[in-house]
Each structure stands twice: as C-alpha cells, then as structure tokens.
N, C-alpha and C positions, 0 to 999 in steps of 0.2 A: 073231587075233580077226577075225570077219567084219567087213567094212566096211559102212557103212550101205546101200550099194547091192548087197551080196552077198545071195544067198538066205539067209534066216534060219530057224532052227528054228521049230517051231509057236509061236504067240504064247503067252506064259505069263500072259496077263492073266486074273485069277480073275473069276468071276461075282460080281455084287453079293450074291446069296444066299449063296454060300460065304464071302464076305468079312464079312458082317454081324456074325457072332458076335465076330470080332476087332476090328472097329470099336467095338462096344458095350463090350467089355472095355477097349479103349483109352480110351474116354470115362469109364469108371469110374476108371481110373488118373488121368486128367487131373483129374477132380473132386477125388480125394484129394490130388493135388499142389497144386492151386490153393489148397486149405484151409491149406497150410503157408505161413506169411508170411515167405518167405525173402528179405527186403529186405537186400541186401548193404550198401547205404549206411548202414544203421542196425544191422548185425550181428544181424539177427533171424532165428532159427530155421535157421541155416545148417547146424550139425551134424545136426539132426534131419532136414532135407530131403536131405542127402547120404546119411543112412542109409536113408531111404525109397527113394531111387533105387537104392542098393546092394541092397536087398531085392528090388525089382522085377526087376533084372538077375539077381541070384543065382537067383531062382525060374525063370528061363529058361535056366539052365545056364551063365551067364557066371562066370568067375573074376574077382572085383572086388577091386582093391587101392586102399585109401585113403591119400593122402598129405597132410600138413599144407600149407596155403598161408598166405600172410600174413594172410588174413582168413577164408577158408573152405577146407574139404577139396577136394582134386582127386581124381578117380577115373579109373582105367584099368581097363576091363573087356574080357575077351576070351573068344571062343567060336567054335566051328565049325572046319571043315577043307574045303579046296577049292583050285581053281587060282588064285583071286584073293583078295587081302586088301583089305577096305574099311575105312578109317578114318572114323569118324563123330565129329563135334564138336558137343557141345551144352553148355548151361549151365542150372543149376537156380535161380539167383538172379533176382530180379525188381526192377523199379523201385519206389520208394515209391508208395503208393496215393493220396496227397494230390493235389488237394483232394478230400476225401470227399463234399462236398456236390454235386459234379458227377457223381457215380455214380448210375445209376438202379437199381442193385441192389448188394448188398454185394460189395466188391471181391474178397474171398476166399471167395466161394461161387460155384461155377460155375452160371450161370443161363441157361436157354434162353429166348429170345424171338424169334419170327418167323424161325426157322431159324438163328439166330446164338447162339453160346455166349459169354456175358460172364464176365470175371473177370481179375484181374491174373495174368499168365502164360499166359493161354489161348492166346495166340499166341507170345509172347516169354518163355520158350522151352519152357515145359512142354508146350504143345500139340505142338510139333515133336517133342520127345522121345517123348511118348506115342504119336503116330502112327507113329513109326519102330519103337518096341518092339512095337506091334501088328502091324506088317508082318513083324517077326522071328517072332512067334508063328505068323502065317499061313503063312510059307514053311516053318517047321519042320513044321507040320501036313501040308503037301504032300509032304514027304520023310520021313515016318514018324518024326518027332521029331528028325531030323538037320538041322543047319544046313550047307547045301552050299557055303559059303565061309567064309573066316575074317573075322570082324568084330572090329576093335579100336575101342573107344569111349572117347573122352576127354571127361569131363564136369567142368566147373568150376563154382565158386560165386562168382566175382569178376568176371564179364564186364561187369556193369552199373556197375562202378566202375573200368574200364579194364584188367582182367585183369593186376594188378601181378605175380602169381606165374607167369604162363603162359610167357613167353618163355624164362626159365631153366629152367622145368620141361620144356618141349618139348626144349630142347638136351640136358638131362641124361638124358631118357628116350627119346632118339631111336630106339634099337634096339627098344624096346617099342612104338613107334608107327609103324614103317615100314609102308608099304602101297603098293598100286598106285594108289590115289586116295583122296580125301577128300570126303565129303559134309558140307557146311557147315551151320551151325545154323539158317538161316532161308530165306526165299524166299516167293513168293506165286503166286497164280492170279488171272488178271484176270476181268473181268465176263463175257467170252466163254468162260470155262473153259480158256483157254490158259495153260500153265504159264510163268511168268516166270523165266528162268534167268539168273544172273549168273556171270561167270567171274573176278571179282576184286572187291577191296574198296579204297576209298580209305583213305589214312592220315588221322590226326588228331592235332592238338595242341590242348589246352585251356589257356586263359590267363585271367589277370585283370590288368587295368590299374587302378592305384590312384593317387589324387592327393589330397594334403592341403596346405591353405594356413594353417590356424590350429589352435589347441588345442580350440576350441569354435565352434559356430555363431555367426554375427554378425548384427546388424541389417542388412537389405538396403540401407539407406541408404549403408553403407560399400562398396557395389558400385561406386561412383564411383572409389574409390581402392584397393580390395583385389580382387585377381583371384579368380575363381570356379573351384573345382575342376571343376564340371560343364561349364563353358565349355571349360576346357582338355582334358577328356576327350573332349567332343564334337568339338573341333577335331582331336585326335589320332586318333580313330576315323574321322572323315571323310577324313583323309589316307591311309587304308590302301587304298582302292580308288576307281576312277572310277565314272562314272554307269552303265557297262555291267556293273559288278561285277568287272571285272578288277583284280587286285591292283596297287597302285602302289608297292610296296616294291622297291627296287632289288636286282636279282639273284634275285628270287623265282622267276622262270620258268626260270633258266639251266640247272638240272639235269633238267628234265622229259624223260622218255623220249618220243621221237616215236612215235605210234601206228603199228602195223603196217597193211598193206593189209587183213589179215583183220579187224582191229578196225574199220577204216573201212567195210568192206563189211558187217559185222554192224550197224553203226550206221545205214547206208543202208536196211536192211531192217526196222528197228524201226518199229512203228506209232506214231501220235500219242499222246503221254502228256499233253499240256497240257489237252485236253478232259476226260478223266477226273479229273484233278487239280482243275481249275476246278469241275466239277460236284460233286465230293465235298466240297471244302473252301471253296467260294465264294471262290476266289482272285481278287483284282482286279488285281494287278500281277505280271507275269512279267519276268524278265531275258532279254534276247535274243528273237529271233523264232522262229517255228515251226520253221524249218529248223535252228536252232542247239540246240534244246532237248536232243535226245539226245546231241549232242557235249558239251555243257556238263555233262550229268548224268553221263556216262561218263568223260570224258577231262579235264575242267577242274577245277582247284583252286578253292576258295571260301573267303572270310573272312566269318564270320557273327558278328553281335552277338547273344548269348544273353540279355543282361539289362543294364540301365542303372540304376544305383542311387545315391541320395544325396539329402540334403535332406528337405523336407517332402513327404509322399505321401498325406496325409489329405484329407478333404473341405474345400472352401472354400480360402481363401488363408491363407498365413502368410508374412509378408514377411521372409524369412530368407536369409542368405548361408551356404550349407552350409560347414562346416569341411573336409569330405572327401567323396569319392565313389569309386565303383569301376564298372568295366565288365567283363562276362564275355564272352569271345570263344571261338570255336572255329575252327580252320583245317583245312579238308579238303584232303588232299594226294594227289598221283598219283605213280606211279613216275617217276623216282628221286629225289624230293624227300626230304631228310633232316630230320626234326622238329627236331633240335638246331640244324642250320644255319639252319632257317627262324626259329627263336627269336633267334638271333644277328643275322640280317638285320633282324628287326623292331626289336630294340634299337638297331641302328645307325640305322635309319630314324627312330625317335623322337628320338634324340640329334641327328641331323643337322638336324631341323626345330625344335629348341629345346625338346624335351619331356624333358630330362634328369631333371626332378623327378618324372616319372611312373614309378612302380614297376611293373616287369613280373614277375608271378609265374606260373610254370608249374604247372598243376593236374593231378593224377592221372598216369596213365601215357600217354605218346604212343605212336603206332603208325605204322609205315611202310605205304605202299600195297603191294599185291601183285595179280598177275593171271596167269591160266593162258590159254594159246593155245587157240583154238577148234579147231585142228587136232589137239589131243592125243587119242590113242585112247580114254582114259578118258572124255573129254568126249563123244566120239561115241557111246560106249555109253549114257551117261546121257541124251543127247538122243533116241536111238532108243527107249530105255525110256519117256521122256516121251511120245513120239508114240503109242506102243502104249497106255500106261496111260490117257492123257487123250483119245486119239482126235483130237487137234488138234496142229497144228505149234507147237512151243514158241517163245516170244519170247526171243531170246538177246541179252544185253547184255555187252559186254567187261568192264564193271565196274558194281557197284552204286554208287549215289551215297552209300551209307552206308559206315561204317567198322567195323573189327573186327580181332581179333588174328590175322589170317591170315598175316602176314609171317613169324613164326617157323616156321610149317609149310613155307613155301616155302624159307626160308633153311637150316633144319636137317634137314628131311625130304625136300626136293625133290619134294613130292607135289602132282600136279595136283588141282585142287579145282573142284567145282561147287556152286553155291548154289541149292537148290531146296527149296520148303517149302509151307506151307499157309496163309500169310497172305493178306490182301486189302487193297485200297487204302483201304477204310473201317475197317480193323482197329484204329485208334487205339492203336497200340503206344506205350507210355510215357505215355499219356494216360488220363483216366478213360473208363470204358466200353470198355476193351481187349476185342477179340473175334475169333473166327473164325466162318466159316461152317460149319455141321455137314457139309454136302456136301463142303466142301473137306478136312475131316479125313478123310473116307472116301476122297476122291481121293488124298490123301497116302499113306494106307495101301496103296492099290492100286499107286501108283507105286513105293513101297518094295518090294513083292513082285516087280514086274516088273524093277526095277533090280537087285535081288539075284539074281534067276533069271538074268538076262543075264550078270551077273558070274561066276555059278557055272558057266556054260557054257564059258568060256575066260578066260585071263588077258589083259587089255588089252596090246597091244604094237604 
C-alpha cells in the first residue's frame, strides 16, 4: 500500500455535480428510515426496520442474512470483490423521542430547516448508514455497476440498549466478519469542515445505587431521629471522586494502560475543544484546565451522575422524609479497565465507608474500552482519503470520549478501526431536535467514495 508520503494515483474525488444524484437518493432513504420508529428501549418497529435495511442493501446487490438477537435482528451483508475487505458497522435502532414538547418538528419526520435535517436517527445512526449506502451506489456507478472491493456490513438493532447480543454474535461469526479494517458507525465534522476522526472508544458500565430506610415516606419532623436515604446516597456519591473529577475508589486506576507516545503526540496536535463546547451548549463549568481537556477526553476515565431521584419533586414544599431513593451512574473506562472489576471495587469502596445498606445494581450491558494505533496502515489510508475528500487536514483523537461495542471487534476479529462520520457538535444526538447538516451528509458520501476507491487500489499492509 502506498504510504501517505508516496506518490498516489490520480485523486478519486468525485465532482459535486456527479455526486448530487446519489446524495439526493441517500436523503430519500434517510427520510424513509427516520419514519420507522425503531426505538429499541421500547421494542418498537425493530423487525420492520431490519427488513427495510435488508431491502435497501439487497437492491444494491448485497447478500443479506438476518439473525435473531435478544431484542432485534442482526444483519450481515456482503458484496463486491477486490484486494481489500472493508467491514462497516452500523445500527438501525434509535433513542426514545421523549420529551415530545421539546421538538420543533415531528421526531419521525425528516424536516429541513436552515440547512439542517431534523429527526430521530437523522444522525445516530440512520444518517450514517444512508450516507454510506449512497457512497456504495456512487462507486458502483464509477465502475460500471461493479463494487471494486469486498464490503462486509454488520448492522444491529440493539446498540441503544447496550448491544446485549453483539459480543457473542461477533465471536460466533468471526469468519464471516474478517476484514482488513472496520469503519465504525459514527463521527463528526467540525465547524471548519475538518473531519473529526477517533481511533477508539471508552468502555462503560451503567449502575444504580438504591437506599431504603422505611416502608413508607415519613413526616420530616422525624428527620431528627431517622436517617434520610437521600442524604446517604448524596454522601455515597460524593465519596466517589474528588473536586477535580478524579475517581477516589481504591484500585480504580491500577489497570489503566499507559498511553503510547503516538497517543500523546496526537493529543498535542488536537485543537481547542472547550470553546466550541462552551459556545454550543453555554457550559459554565469545566473540569481541568485548557491544557488538560483533550487528555481527559481521550485518556481519562470518568464517573458520571445521570440522575438523582426520590422524595417530593412537585411544586412548592412537602415536608416529607423519603422512604427510599436511587441514583443512576455511568462510569467511562479506558484500556485496560475491566467493567466487572470496577463494579467489585465500587462495592468494596461503599462497604468500607459504611454504606453496606446501599444496594448496587448493574444496568444493561457493560463494555470494555478499545483503541487502534495511529500507525496502522488502514488508519493511514482512511486519513489520506479524508484529506482528499474534505480538502482539509483531519483532526485525529486516540479515543472518542463516548463508548460503544468496539471491544468484541478488537478481541475476536483483531481489526483496526476508524470512527468517521457526518455528525456535528450541535447535532443533539439522543436529545430533542437531533439533526445533521445537509452539507455534511454530502461530504460523508464523498468521503465514502474516496475511502473505498483507495482501499480498492491495494490491500492495506
């Protein structure tokens, strides 16, 4: 494979005019997919959406096999022949649309306003899938209907509930999923038009802490003699980290893999991220200073409080001592932290501080962190394609701050992975008014064509 500094064949970047019909067809696909309410948390329209995706792929010559999952079907699709094999991972399920009153247009109707396309799944992950399928159509048109590389596509419908079927499925179907590299399901383009590339994902474990002191709520006058479950939960949560955000759990950091010099160099080259975050979301408090931001985002684990619940939450006052309360947490992990070990350490931490009565419940499926080296030949091909397609230098992060089911791909397939997509910092993924920029959808199609053309020229090695 030519190195990024070697002479390259003529650029395969398509003109906007030639790309336009494929972009428009991809947006029609996206509109139809957004209309399918494939909310995995509520088991809505999952078989129907799996079939719709199957039909789209079959129409482009893919052989598609459906397999039952715990909640939704998993799909493996395959087409094409060539020197390289590209594995693409996407999902067709979406987050619940609530609260409905915060949407400015119907969540399951793709709606255009001021150059943005709004709808649940417009970004995560139906927009990503539709843009990649549009790129497949475009590259086939350039090659007289032939796909000049092998594409293996794994698409699931359980990602938004922790991918409970995926790890075992990848292990069982490893031979059907082997590839030279994997193109992951999301990514973004910044306000300057530079593609934001991540080479890994953090792990995650989701938990609930529960505390009960009575069979029913009590008059708050008894607070002088009866302990309060919300006080206990607040004290327990406060003990988990210090004022800088660093975890205070004994042994929590012991297994963390030291970053490589390549990781550290990549972080040194990353642009400021605090300013765009502050401007987009009006953030008033950050952890760490400017120099720490990218290190913390890429390489540092985090303990998050997702919700604190119990007692009276209505208007005005109600002098009540709650009988029970609960707190929802997630813990973002880095290589080589093991989710099961982290849960054990947390249980020991609580018991040591006298919180034996607080129940610890693990929610959904936990995930290990995973990361690909920036020196991998597949990564270099992807970055070169990004330079050509976007006309700008990509922004490369060793890891996304987010989590996903990447670890089984690394463990069972040993496949290098790049995370590149069409999202944007104001895309409101998982929130009301989820959106993509229409121009970013077109840019994603263009990148897909260039990326696949480069892979079709030679096998990364």
